[in-house]
Every structure is written in structure tokens, then in C-alpha cells.
C-alpha positions as CSV (number, residue, x, y, z in Angstrom):
1,C,-75.2,-145.2,206.3
2,Q,-75.5,-147.6,203.3
3,P,-78.7,-149.4,204.7
4,W,-80.2,-146.0,205.5
5,L,-79.5,-144.6,202.0
6,Q,-80.9,-147.8,200.5
7,G,-84.0,-147.5,202.6
8,C,-84.5,-143.9,201.4
9,Q,-84.3,-145.1,197.8
10,E,-86.7,-148.0,198.4
11,L,-89.2,-145.6,200.0
12,H,-88.8,-143.2,197.1
13,R,-87.7,-140.4,199.5
14,E,-85.8,-137.6,197.9
15,I,-82.2,-137.2,198.9
16,H,-80.7,-133.7,199.0
17,V,-76.9,-134.2,198.6
18,V,-74.5,-131.4,199.6
19,M,-71.1,-132.1,197.9
20,G,-67.8,-130.3,197.7
21,N,-65.2,-130.5,194.9
22,E,-63.0,-133.4,193.8
23,A,-60.0,-132.1,195.8
24,C,-62.0,-132.6,198.9
25,D,-59.7,-130.4,201.0
26,L,-60.7,-129.1,204.5
27,D,-62.7,-126.2,203.1
28,S,-64.7,-128.4,200.8
29,T,-65.3,-131.1,203.4
30,V,-66.3,-128.8,206.3
31,S,-68.5,-126.6,204.0
32,A,-70.4,-129.7,202.9
33,L,-70.8,-131.0,206.4
34,A,-71.8,-127.7,208.0
35,L,-74.3,-126.7,205.3
36,A,-75.9,-130.1,205.2
37,Y,-76.3,-130.0,209.0
38,F,-77.8,-126.5,208.8
39,L,-80.3,-127.5,206.0
40,A,-81.3,-130.6,208.0
41,Q,-81.8,-128.6,211.2
42,S,-83.6,-125.6,209.7
43,S,-86.0,-127.4,207.4
44,P,-89.5,-126.3,208.4
45,A,-91.0,-129.7,207.7
46,P,-89.8,-133.3,207.0
47,G,-88.8,-133.5,203.4
48,A,-85.8,-134.6,201.6
49,A,-83.1,-136.4,203.6
50,V,-80.0,-134.1,203.6
51,V,-76.7,-136.0,203.1
52,P,-73.2,-134.4,203.0
53,V,-71.1,-136.4,200.5
54,L,-67.3,-136.2,200.5
55,N,-66.3,-136.2,196.8
56,I,-63.5,-138.8,197.0
57,P,-63.4,-142.6,197.5
58,R,-63.2,-143.6,201.1
59,A,-59.8,-145.1,200.5
60,D,-58.4,-141.6,199.8
61,F,-59.6,-140.1,203.0
62,A,-56.3,-140.8,204.8
63,L,-54.5,-138.5,202.4
64,R,-56.5,-135.5,203.7
65,S,-54.5,-135.4,206.9
66,E,-55.6,-131.9,208.1
67,T,-59.3,-133.0,207.6
68,T,-58.9,-136.3,209.4
69,F,-57.1,-134.4,212.2
70,L,-59.8,-131.8,212.7
71,L,-62.7,-134.2,212.4
72,R,-61.1,-136.6,214.9
73,D,-60.3,-133.7,217.2
74,R,-64.0,-132.8,217.2
75,G,-65.2,-136.3,217.8
76,I,-66.5,-137.0,214.2
77,A,-65.8,-140.6,213.2
78,A,-64.9,-141.4,209.7
79,A,-67.4,-144.2,209.8
80,A,-70.2,-141.6,210.1
81,L,-69.2,-140.0,206.8
82,V,-70.5,-140.7,203.3
83,F,-68.0,-140.9,200.4
84,R,-68.6,-140.6,196.7
85,D,-68.0,-144.3,196.0
86,E,-70.7,-145.2,198.6
87,I,-73.7,-143.4,197.0
88,D,-75.1,-143.8,193.5
89,L,-75.8,-140.3,192.5
90,A,-76.5,-141.2,188.9
91,G,-79.0,-143.8,190.0
92,L,-80.8,-141.5,192.4
93,H,-81.0,-138.9,189.6
94,R,-82.4,-141.4,187.1
95,A,-85.0,-142.3,189.8
96,G,-85.9,-138.6,190.2
97,L,-84.9,-138.6,193.8
98,L,-81.8,-136.4,193.7
99,S,-81.3,-132.7,194.4
100,L,-77.8,-131.4,194.6
101,T,-76.1,-128.5,196.3
102,L,-72.5,-127.7,195.3
103,V,-70.1,-126.1,197.8
104,D,-66.6,-124.9,197.0
105,H,-67.2,-125.4,193.3
106,H,-69.9,-124.6,190.8
107,V,-69.0,-126.6,187.7
108,L,-69.3,-130.4,187.7
109,P,-66.7,-132.4,185.8
110,G,-67.5,-134.0,182.5
111,A,-68.1,-137.4,184.1
112,D,-70.9,-135.9,186.2
113,A,-72.5,-133.8,183.4
114,A,-75.7,-135.8,183.7
115,L,-76.1,-134.5,187.2
116,E,-76.2,-130.8,186.2
117,E,-79.9,-130.7,186.0
118,A,-80.1,-131.9,189.6
119,V,-78.2,-128.9,190.9
120,V,-80.5,-126.6,193.0
121,E,-77.9,-124.4,194.8
122,V,-74.3,-123.3,194.5
123,L,-72.2,-121.8,197.2
124,D,-68.7,-121.0,196.0
125,H,-65.8,-118.4,196.4
126,R,-64.2,-119.0,193.0
127,P,-64.6,-116.8,190.0
128,L,-67.8,-117.7,188.2
129,E,-67.2,-119.8,185.1
130,R,-70.8,-120.8,184.3
131,H,-74.0,-119.0,184.8
132,R,-77.0,-120.9,186.1
133,G,-80.5,-119.6,185.8
134,P,-83.5,-120.1,188.1
135,P,-84.5,-122.1,190.0
136,C,-80.9,-122.7,190.9
137,Q,-79.8,-120.4,193.8
138,V,-76.3,-119.2,193.2
139,T,-74.0,-117.5,195.8
140,V,-70.5,-116.8,194.4
141,E,-68.6,-114.3,196.5
142,P,-64.8,-113.4,196.5
143,V,-63.9,-114.4,200.0
144,G,-60.9,-116.4,201.3
145,S,-62.8,-119.5,202.3
146,C,-66.1,-121.1,201.3
147,A,-66.6,-121.9,204.9
148,T,-67.0,-118.1,205.4
149,L,-70.1,-118.2,203.1
150,V,-71.5,-121.2,205.0
151,T,-70.9,-119.4,208.3
152,E,-72.8,-116.3,207.1
153,R,-75.6,-118.5,205.9
154,I,-75.9,-120.3,209.2
155,L,-75.7,-117.1,211.2
156,Q,-78.5,-115.6,209.2
157,G,-80.7,-118.7,209.9
158,P,-82.8,-119.6,212.9
159,P,-81.1,-119.0,216.3
160,G,-79.7,-122.0,218.1
161,V,-78.9,-124.1,215.0
162,L,-75.1,-123.4,215.2
163,D,-73.6,-125.7,217.8
164,R,-70.1,-125.8,219.3
165,T,-68.8,-128.6,217.1
166,T,-69.9,-127.0,213.8
167,A,-68.5,-123.6,215.0
168,A,-65.1,-125.2,215.7
169,L,-65.1,-126.8,212.3
170,L,-65.9,-123.6,210.5
171,H,-63.5,-121.6,212.7
172,G,-60.5,-123.9,212.0
173,T,-61.2,-124.1,208.3
174,I,-61.4,-120.3,207.8
175,L,-58.2,-119.9,209.8
176,L,-56.3,-122.5,207.7
177,D,-57.7,-121.4,204.4
178,C,-56.9,-117.7,205.1
179,I,-53.4,-118.4,206.5
180,N,-54.4,-117.4,210.1
181,L,-56.1,-114.2,208.7
182,S,-52.7,-112.8,207.7
183,P,-53.1,-109.8,205.3
184,A,-49.6,-110.5,203.9
185,A,-50.8,-113.8,202.5
186,G,-53.2,-112.0,200.3
187,K,-56.2,-114.4,200.8
188,V,-58.2,-113.0,203.7
189,T,-61.1,-110.6,203.2
190,P,-63.0,-108.5,205.8
191,R,-65.8,-111.0,205.7
192,D,-63.5,-113.9,206.7
193,V,-62.2,-111.8,209.6
194,A,-65.8,-110.9,210.6
195,C,-66.9,-114.5,210.6
196,V,-64.0,-115.7,212.7
197,A,-64.8,-112.9,215.2
198,L,-68.5,-113.8,215.3
199,L,-67.7,-117.5,215.9
200,E,-65.3,-116.6,218.8
201,E,-67.9,-114.2,220.2
202,R,-70.6,-116.9,220.1
203,F,-68.3,-119.6,221.5
204,P,-65.6,-118.0,223.6
205,E,-64.2,-121.4,224.5
206,L,-62.8,-121.9,221.0
207,P,-59.0,-122.4,221.1
208,A,-56.8,-119.5,220.3
209,R,-56.3,-118.7,216.6
210,D,-52.5,-119.3,216.6
211,A,-52.9,-122.7,218.3
212,V,-55.6,-123.8,215.8
213,F,-53.7,-122.7,212.8
214,G,-50.5,-124.2,214.0
215,A,-52.1,-127.6,214.7
216,L,-53.9,-127.7,211.3
217,Q,-50.8,-126.5,209.4
218,A,-48.7,-129.3,211.0
219,A,-51.4,-131.9,210.3
220,K,-51.6,-130.8,206.7
221,F,-48.0,-131.8,206.0
222,D,-48.0,-134.8,208.3
223,V,-47.3,-138.0,206.3
224,T,-47.0,-140.3,209.2
225,G,-48.3,-143.7,208.3
226,L,-48.7,-143.0,204.6
227,T,-47.1,-145.3,202.0
228,T,-44.9,-143.9,199.3
229,E,-47.7,-144.2,196.8
230,Q,-50.0,-142.3,199.2
231,M,-47.4,-139.6,199.7
232,L,-47.2,-139.0,195.9
233,R,-51.0,-138.9,195.7
234,K,-51.5,-136.7,198.7
235,D,-51.3,-133.4,196.8
236,L,-51.6,-134.7,193.3
237,K,-52.8,-132.4,190.6
238,V,-53.6,-133.6,187.1
239,I,-53.9,-131.6,183.9
240,S,-54.5,-133.1,180.4
241,N,-55.4,-132.4,176.8
242,D,-56.4,-134.7,174.0
243,E,-52.9,-136.1,173.7
244,V,-51.3,-136.2,177.1
245,V,-52.0,-136.4,180.9
246,V,-49.6,-134.7,183.2
247,A,-49.5,-135.5,186.9
248,I,-47.8,-133.0,189.3
249,S,-47.1,-134.3,192.8
250,G,-45.4,-132.9,195.9
251,I,-42.7,-134.7,197.7
252,F,-42.2,-134.6,201.5
253,E,-38.4,-134.9,201.8
254,D,-35.9,-132.0,201.5
255,L,-34.0,-131.9,198.2
256,E,-31.1,-130.7,200.3
257,L,-30.5,-134.3,201.3
258,C,-29.1,-135.1,197.8
259,R,-26.6,-132.2,198.1
260,A,-25.6,-133.2,201.6
261,L,-24.8,-136.7,200.5
262,E,-22.9,-135.5,197.4
263,E,-20.8,-133.0,199.4
264,A,-20.2,-135.1,202.5
265,T,-16.5,-135.2,203.6
266,T,-16.7,-137.1,206.9
267,P,-16.6,-139.6,205.2
268,S,-16.7,-138.8,201.6
269,L,-19.1,-141.2,199.9
270,L,-17.5,-140.7,196.5
271,L,-21.0,-140.6,194.9
272,Q,-21.2,-140.6,191.1
273,P,-24.6,-139.8,189.6
274,L,-25.8,-142.5,187.1
275,P,-28.0,-141.8,184.1
276,S,-31.7,-142.0,184.8
277,P,-34.6,-142.1,182.4
278,W,-36.7,-140.4,185.1
279,V,-36.0,-136.8,185.9
280,S,-37.4,-137.3,189.4
281,V,-35.1,-140.3,190.3
282,V,-31.4,-139.7,190.9
283,P,-29.4,-143.0,191.3
284,Y,-25.8,-143.0,192.5
285,A,-22.8,-145.3,192.4
286,Q,-21.2,-145.1,195.9
287,G,-17.4,-145.3,195.4
288,N,-16.7,-145.5,199.1
289,A,-17.9,-149.0,199.8
290,V,-16.9,-149.0,203.5
291,A,-19.2,-146.1,204.3
292,A,-22.0,-148.2,205.7
293,R,-25.3,-147.1,207.2
294,K,-23.8,-145.8,210.5
295,K,-21.5,-143.5,208.5
296,V,-24.3,-142.2,206.3
297,L,-26.9,-141.6,209.0
298,P,-24.9,-138.7,210.7
299,I,-24.8,-136.9,207.3
300,L,-28.5,-137.2,206.9
301,R,-29.1,-136.1,210.5
302,A,-27.0,-133.0,210.0
303,A,-28.9,-132.2,206.8
304,L,-32.2,-132.6,208.6
305,G,-31.1,-130.2,211.4
306,G,-30.7,-132.9,214.0
307,L,-33.9,-134.6,213.4
308,G,-33.9,-137.9,215.2
309,A,-30.9,-137.0,217.3
310,A,-33.1,-136.9,220.4
311,G,-33.3,-140.6,220.3
312,G,-29.7,-140.9,221.4
313,P,-26.9,-142.8,219.8
314,E,-27.7,-146.0,218.0
315,E,-27.3,-149.1,220.1
316,E,-24.2,-151.1,219.3
317,V,-25.2,-154.5,217.9
318,V,-23.1,-157.4,216.6
319,P,-23.1,-156.9,212.8
320,P,-24.5,-159.7,210.8
321,P,-22.5,-161.4,208.0
322,T,-21.7,-159.0,205.2
323,P,-24.8,-158.9,203.0
324,M,-24.6,-159.4,199.2
325,N,-25.3,-156.4,197.1
326,S,-28.9,-156.8,195.8
327,L,-28.1,-154.9,192.6
328,V,-25.0,-156.7,191.5
329,E,-24.8,-160.4,192.4
330,E,-21.7,-161.8,194.1
331,C,-20.5,-158.5,195.2
332,P,-20.1,-158.3,199.0
333,L,-20.3,-154.7,200.2
334,A,-17.0,-154.9,202.0
335,Q,-15.2,-155.5,198.7
336,P,-14.4,-152.8,196.1
337,V,-17.3,-152.1,193.9
338,P,-16.7,-153.4,190.3
339,P,-17.5,-151.3,187.3
340,L,-21.3,-150.8,187.0
341,C,-23.4,-150.7,183.9
342,P,-26.0,-147.9,184.5
343,Q,-28.5,-149.7,182.3
344,D,-28.1,-152.9,184.4
345,V,-28.5,-151.0,187.7
346,L,-31.7,-149.2,186.5
347,E,-33.1,-152.5,185.1
348,R,-32.6,-154.2,188.4
349,V,-34.1,-151.4,190.3
350,S,-37.1,-151.5,188.1
351,R,-37.4,-155.3,188.6
352,I,-37.1,-154.9,192.3
353,A,-39.8,-152.2,192.3
354,G,-42.0,-154.6,190.3
355,G,-41.7,-157.3,192.9
356,Q,-39.2,-159.5,191.0
357,P,-36.2,-160.9,192.9
358,P,-32.9,-159.5,191.6
359,G,-31.7,-162.9,190.2
360,S,-35.0,-163.8,188.4
361,P,-34.9,-164.4,184.7
362,K,-35.4,-161.4,182.4
């Protein structure tokens, strides 16, 4: 894509970018892809090159697991997509070559304020925060999913433009965004229901709603293959004012695990919470030093409802020599644990997290 985009700029060909919001969730992504495809297919004459842009760096795409799942399922390779860090929107705008359509949002962040005058169309389902005058075309409607507005737009266009792949993307996105069209969830509107029905009528081979929603919902919370940092960033929300920036992240482990470990009796781990400067980190001193990994794993399995039990009992292996405790030097785990200084423990944990060996100089 990069050589092609570079060629457009060298030929002074206008580029019409269709871009979703910075969260770049499934609704934002599919709305951008589907509307860009429609605009490219329905244009009466060759004009601007229409490019859907995903409003995140390519490196963050793996965090959008429901999006990667649906696109992969429909045969759309990540290599075919254009991400925000791969196109110079500001440069195109300065060259007078950019027109911009916003989907699933209608207010650009401060960093993109210079691009406001390039906005020619808005398609959004959020409450209107900013009014735009002509010639910008504004469609802001209170529906459950922006993909519903894109579907309506495509269905009102020339016949034959909507293909099976685009229909499947829109169908799955509306179902996920509107919680499988459940009235109890409070998101779905009659227009969302109508669009799903029209897509199913046009393409009866689309999978059943429950199957689509179940697969996407499972993919949304699938963190397989993600690093700890990626897990913390997967659903990160950031708010700020002039003095402070606050990040709010989700975690993907049950908090019940802590309680299960604390209340365990077979064996009792004799856990004693240690002071922590971080409210999200709970360190423990384990009083029962002989409760090794094989004793703790059954407690965790029980807390997880048997997760992992299908793999059968662990294979018996010859134990290696008793390791040294990495937090307190010269303390074999088989021996009683000496008195611990919480500050020393936390300091050593921090140094380990920073990549320093436990015995390195301070």
C-alpha cells in the first residue's frame, strides 16, 4: 500500500480517506472499510482514490482481537489494511490532496485539529457535540451501531455493490455492537434490527445470529498470545486534565483467585499480605514453604472451575535441586522462610521487573 499511496501523492491525485475513531473497535473498523468500499465502487467517474484508514498504529492491531478474528474469518489479510502510522494525513492536507470522511465519531482530537477543514462527511451514532455547516454532509442518528448507518447507505445505493464479504462484516458488527439485538441490553433500535434482517434476506447463507455473536464475543475477550503489557493496553481508557493523566485498564484474570489462595486449607498456604505502594498489586509472604507448585495448582484449578483439568494429571518428573529464592538470597525454598522486610521484597520485585538480576548492586 505504501508505494501506491506514495504514487498517488507524486501524481497529485486526491486521496479520500475514510477513518474511524481512535478506539478502532470492530464498529469503527468495519464502518470505515465498508463505506470506503461503497464509495470506491459507486463513484460515477474516476476521481479521488478512496482509502479506509484504521486509526491506530499497526502494532496495536493485535489488541483488537474481535476485529482480527472477523477479518481473518472473511479472508481479509492485515497486510492489505492501512493504519494511521502508515499514511501522512497532515502532509496530504498541506498538499491540498486530502478529503476526509469520519465514521463512528465526528470530532477530531486536538492533535488532528488541522485536519478539520478537510472533513467532507460525517457518519456517526453518538450525540452531536459539534455542528458542521455546508459543504460537510452530516449524518448523526441514534442507532446501536454505526455499521447500521453504513448498511443503510449502501442499500440505498446502486444495486449490486453490496457483496457477500461486506455483508458478513456489517452483519457481525451490528450483532456484536447491539448485543445480539437483545432489547434487555438497551442498545438496539428498530433500524439495527431492520438492517440485520435485510442483510440476511439478501444473503441467506450468512451464519446464524447466535453463532456469529458467540464467536465474536469469545474473540473479543481472547487474550491468547498477548503479552502482559498488551493485555493491559487491550481495553485501555485514558482521561486527563491539566494536572494529571489517569489510565483505566481491564484485567483478564478473575479476582476470585486471590481469595481462593488466601482461604485455601488443603494445604493452607499461610499467606500474609505485604504492604504495597500500588493498589493493583497484592504481594504475599507464603508462610507454608513446603506448599510447592503442585500443591498450589489444584487450588487455582478449583477457583477456575476446573480449567486445565482436561489435560490430565501432571506428569511426574524427577525434581531438580531445590532452587534458591530469587527474592531473598541464600534461602532455599525447603527451609523455613526467615523474617521478610516488605520494602526489601518490593524493591527486589521492582528490580526484577526492570530487568536487573536480584543480586545486582543497588
